[in-house]
C-alpha positions as CSV (number, residue, x, y, z in Angstrom):
1,M,114.6,131.0,96.4
2,R,114.6,127.4,98.0
3,R,111.4,126.3,99.8
4,R,110.4,123.4,101.5
5,V,106.8,122.4,102.4
6,T,105.8,119.1,104.1
7,I,102.0,118.2,104.5
8,E,100.2,115.3,105.7
9,E,96.8,114.1,104.5
10,H,94.2,111.3,105.3
11,L,92.4,109.7,102.7
12,D,89.6,107.2,103.6
13,H,90.8,104.9,100.7
14,P,93.4,102.1,101.1
15,P,97.0,102.7,99.6
16,S,96.1,100.4,96.8
17,R,93.6,102.9,95.7
18,V,95.7,106.2,96.3
19,F,99.2,105.3,95.4
20,P,98.3,104.7,91.6
21,Y,97.2,108.2,91.3
22,L,100.4,109.5,92.6
23,A,102.4,107.2,90.6
24,D,101.0,108.1,87.3
25,P,101.4,111.7,86.1
26,C,98.9,111.1,83.1
27,R,96.3,110.8,86.0
28,W,97.3,114.2,87.6
29,P,95.2,116.4,85.4
30,L,92.1,114.3,87.0
31,F,92.6,115.8,90.6
32,A,95.4,118.4,90.6
33,P,93.9,121.9,89.9
34,A,97.1,123.3,88.6
35,V,98.0,120.4,86.2
36,H,97.0,120.9,82.7
37,S,98.6,117.8,81.0
38,R,101.3,115.1,81.3
39,R,102.5,113.2,78.5
40,P,105.1,110.3,78.6
41,L,108.3,110.9,76.8
42,D,109.5,107.3,77.4
43,D,107.8,103.9,76.7
44,G,107.5,101.0,78.8
45,P,106.5,100.2,82.6
46,L,107.0,102.7,85.4
47,R,110.6,102.8,86.2
48,V,113.2,105.3,87.8
49,G,114.5,107.9,85.1
50,Q,111.2,107.9,83.2
51,R,110.0,111.2,82.0
52,W,106.9,113.2,81.3
53,A,106.2,116.4,79.4
54,G,104.4,118.6,81.9
55,V,102.3,121.7,81.5
56,D,100.9,123.5,84.7
57,R,98.6,126.4,84.8
58,I,99.5,129.3,86.9
59,G,96.6,131.7,86.7
60,P,96.4,132.5,82.8
61,F,99.9,131.2,82.3
62,R,101.3,127.9,81.1
63,V,104.4,126.4,82.5
64,R,106.3,123.9,80.4
65,F,108.8,121.4,82.2
66,T,109.8,117.6,82.5
67,D,108.9,115.4,85.3
68,V,111.4,112.5,86.0
69,L,110.8,109.7,88.2
70,E,113.5,109.6,90.9
71,A,112.4,106.7,92.9
72,V,109.5,104.3,93.3
73,D,108.7,101.6,96.1
74,P,105.4,100.3,94.4
75,G,102.4,101.0,96.6
76,R,104.3,102.9,99.1
77,R,106.6,105.8,98.0
78,V,107.4,107.7,95.0
79,V,109.5,110.7,94.2
80,W,109.3,113.0,91.2
81,Y,111.7,115.8,89.9
82,S,110.4,118.6,88.0
83,T,113.0,120.4,85.8
84,S,113.2,124.3,85.6
85,P,111.5,126.5,86.1
86,W,110.0,124.4,89.0
87,S,113.4,122.8,89.8
88,S,111.6,120.8,92.5
89,R,111.3,117.6,94.2
90,V,108.1,115.9,95.6
91,E,108.2,112.7,97.6
92,Y,104.6,111.1,98.3
93,V,104.8,108.4,101.1
94,C,101.6,106.4,101.4
95,T,101.2,104.5,104.8
96,P,97.9,102.4,105.9
97,D,96.0,104.5,108.4
98,G,93.0,102.3,109.5
99,P,91.0,101.5,106.4
100,G,92.5,104.6,104.7
101,T,95.9,106.0,103.9
102,R,98.0,108.6,105.5
103,V,100.0,110.5,102.7
104,R,103.0,112.5,103.5
105,A,103.9,114.9,100.7
106,D,107.2,116.6,101.0
107,Y,107.9,119.4,98.4
108,D,111.3,120.9,98.0
109,G,112.4,123.1,95.4
110,D,114.2,126.2,94.2
111,V,111.8,128.0,91.6
112,S,113.4,130.0,88.8
113,A,112.4,132.6,86.5
114,W,109.3,134.6,86.9
115,L,107.9,131.8,89.3
116,R,110.2,132.9,92.0
117,G,107.4,135.1,93.4
118,L,105.6,131.9,94.4
119,A,108.3,131.0,96.8
120,L,107.6,134.3,98.6
121,L,104.2,133.1,99.9
122,P,103.9,132.1,103.5
123,T,104.3,128.3,104.0
124,A,100.8,128.1,105.3
125,V,99.4,129.6,102.1
126,L,101.7,127.3,99.9
127,A,100.5,124.2,102.1
128,R,96.9,125.3,101.5
129,V,97.4,125.5,97.8
130,L,99.2,122.1,97.8
131,R,96.4,120.5,99.9
132,R,93.9,121.2,96.9
133,D,95.5,118.3,95.1
134,F,94.4,115.9,97.9
135,A,90.9,117.6,98.1
136,G,90.7,116.7,94.3
137,L,91.9,113.1,94.6
138,R,89.3,112.7,97.4
139,R,86.7,113.8,95.1
140,V,87.8,111.4,92.2
141,L,88.0,108.5,94.7
142,E,84.7,109.0,96.0
143,A,83.2,109.4,92.5
144,E,84.6,106.1,91.6
145,D,83.1,104.6,95.0
146,R,79.6,105.9,93.7
147,T,80.1,104.7,90.2
148,A,80.9,101.1,91.5
149,A,78.0,101.3,94.1
150,R,75.4,102.0,91.2
151,S,77.1,99.2,89.0
152,S,76.6,96.5,91.7
């Protein structure tokens, strides 16, 4: 079942602080509750076509797949594709919003196998689940601010 969910979030941090988290799968376990791990499969700097081995937690289950970088406009936009069973694409667009960042996250996919049941959830419920990633990112950035304030 194909589903599309678009959410917008404001973060009180500039794009230069927000974008690196969205563009680096190895940082996702720091803020995204469902992300168990990401491990690079390819060497070198961030580039289109690079792949990461992904493991997500869905309740007591572990879901394994590959994330592939489809597009990147450094500091502004990044697009990821996750292979089956997610079979989904997420595009993050970061725009300055005062001293902070407005992030538009567009999730589009056709989940397969036993995960199809997730696609039956109402859009509002899916959006609430996806917003947890931004709540986590907010916490990580605020913790960095507190650490920097203590150091100075």
